[in-house]
C-alpha positions in Angstrom: -3.4 -11.1 10.7 -3.0 -13.1 7.1 0.3 -12.0 5.1 1.2 -15.1 3.4 0.5 -14.6 0.3 3.1 -11.7 0.3 6.7 -12.4 -0.2 9.4 -9.7 0.1 11.7 -8.2 -2.3 15.1 -8.1 -0.7 17.6 -6.3 -2.4 21.1 -7.1 -1.3 20.8 -9.3 1.3 23.7 -12.7 1.5 22.0 -15.7 -0.3 23.0 -17.3 3.2 20.6 -14.7 5.0 17.9 -15.4 2.8 15.3 -18.5 3.8 13.2 -18.7 1.1 13.4 -17.0 -2.5 11.7 -17.9 -6.0 11.9 -16.6 -9.1 9.3 -15.0 -11.7 9.8 -13.8 -14.4 13.5 -11.4 -14.2 12.9 -11.3 -10.4 14.3 -13.1 -7.7 12.1 -12.7 -4.2 13.7 -13.4 -1.6 12.2 -13.2 2.9 15.4 -13.1 4.9 15.8 -14.2 8.2 14.1 -11.6 10.7 12.1 -10.3 8.5 8.6 -8.9 10.1 5.8 -9.5 7.1 3.3 -7.9 9.4 5.7 -4.6 9.4 6.4 -4.4 6.3 4.1 -2.5 3.2 5.3 -2.8 -0.5 4.5 0.4 -2.8 5.4 1.4 -5.9 8.1 3.2 -6.8 6.1 5.6 -8.6 3.8 6.0 -5.3 6.4 6.6 -3.4 8.2 9.1 -5.6 4.8 11.2 -5.9 3.7 10.5 -2.3 7.5 12.7 -0.8 6.0 15.2 -3.3 3.0 15.5 -1.8 4.5 15.2 2.3 7.6 17.9 1.1 4.4 20.2 -0.1 2.2 19.7 3.0 4.9 20.0 5.4 6.1 23.2 3.4 2.8 25.0 3.1 2.3 23.9 6.8 -1.2 22.8 5.9 -1.1 19.5 7.8 1.8 18.8 10.3 -0.5 16.4 12.1 0.0 13.0 13.1 -1.4 11.6 10.0 0.9 13.1 7.7 3.7 11.9 10.0 2.0 8.6 9.7 2.0 8.7 5.9 6.0 10.1 6.2 6.8 6.9 8.6 5.0 4.4 5.9 6.7 5.1 3.1 10.2 4.8 5.1 9.5 1.5 6.2 7.8 0.5 2.8 10.1 -2.0 0.5 9.8 -0.4 -2.9 9.1 -2.4 -6.2 8.5 -1.5 -9.7 5.1 -0.7 -11.1 5.4 -4.1 -13.6 6.0 -6.5 -10.0 3.1 -5.4 -7.7 0.9 -8.0 -7.3 -3.2 -7.3 -8.5 -4.1 -7.8 -5.1 -2.2 -5.0 -3.6 -3.2 -1.5 -3.1 -1.2 1.1 -4.8 -2.8 4.7 -5.3 -6.0 5.1 -7.8 -6.8 1.7 -6.5 -10.5 0.9 -6.1 -10.9 -1.9 -2.9 -13.7 -3.7 -1.2 -13.2 -3.4 2.9 -14.6 -3.9 6.2 -14.4 -1.1 8.7 -15.1 -2.2 11.8 -17.5 -5.1 10.0 -19.2 -2.6 7.9 -18.3 -3.2 3.9 -17.0 -0.2 1.9 -16.4 0.3 -1.5 -13.3 3.1 -1.8 -10.5 4.6 -4.0 -7.3 5.7 -2.4 -6.8 8.7 -4.2 -4.7 12.4 -3.9 -6.1 14.7 -2.1 -7.0 17.1 -5.4 -9.4 14.0 -6.5 -10.8 13.2 -3.1 -14.2 13.1 -3.0 -16.3 11.9 -0.2 -20.0 11.4 -2.1 -17.8 9.8 -4.7 -15.9 7.1 -1.9 -12.6 8.9 -3.0 -10.3 9.0 -0.6 -7.6 10.6 0.3 -3.8 8.9 1.2 -3.9 11.7 3.8 -6.6 10.5 5.6 -6.1 7.9 8.5 -8.0 5.0 6.2 -6.1 5.9 3.0 -2.9 6.1 4.9 -3.9 2.8 6.4 -4.3 0.7 3.9 -1.7 1.8 1.5 0.6 -0.8 0.5 -1.4 -3.9 1.6 -3.4 -6.7 -0.4 -6.7 -8.6 -0.3 -7.2 -10.9 3.2 -4.7 -8.6 5.0 -6.3 -7.4 8.3 -5.4 -3.6 9.9 -5.9 -2.2 13.3 -5.7 1.3 13.0 -5.7 4.2 15.1 -8.2 6.9 13.4 -9.4 10.1 15.7 -12.6 7.8 17.1 -10.1 5.3 18.6 -8.7 1.9 17.0 -10.8 0.3 14.3 -9.9 -3.0 12.0 -9.9 -3.0 8.5 -9.8 -6.0 6.6 -9.4 -5.7 3.0 -11.9 -8.0 1.3 -11.0 -7.5 -2.1 -8.9 -5.2 -4.6 -11.7 -4.3 -7.6 -9.1 -2.5 -9.5 -5.3 -1.6 -9.5 -3.8 0.7 -12.2 -0.3 -1.4 -12.6 -2.5 -4.4 -13.4 -4.7 -2.7 -15.5 -2.2 -1.1 -17.4 -0.2 -4.7 -18.1 -3.8 -6.6 -18.6 -4.1 -4.0 -21.3 -0.9 -4.8 -23.2 -1.5 -8.4 -23.0 -4.3 -7.6 -25.3 -2.1 -6.3 -27.7 
């Protein structure tokens, strides 16, 4: 897995434990000892809030208590939470459009909430195995993920659109 371009944001870490830090604008980014990049994904605080609400609805309505809902909850719980303006343009957030290689076959898709999912338009729900798999990963990452047909390899070739970056680009033009 290529994780070298990602940097963890570590809050409340004593400076002595930080092994690599740099400052960008008003944020300090640090990687601490024992930090395993392969086990960390990054999601925005807005996505976390909406996804937690979605999970609460799913669980309370008993619509989908399957493994994929539990896996999404696990992914959210292990994620490093960032502000939307801290999202790297290569990071997959909700409503991102990405180009993937799925077991060697290229696929363009949008990661969306269940109400917006439309297979014919390649809009994949966050509650699908592939949707849950790619959230929080970045361009260049390779993910091994369990799907109903077995384990699949997902290579994130390119993030074509990310809402947080598009919002910043629009502000820069003003």
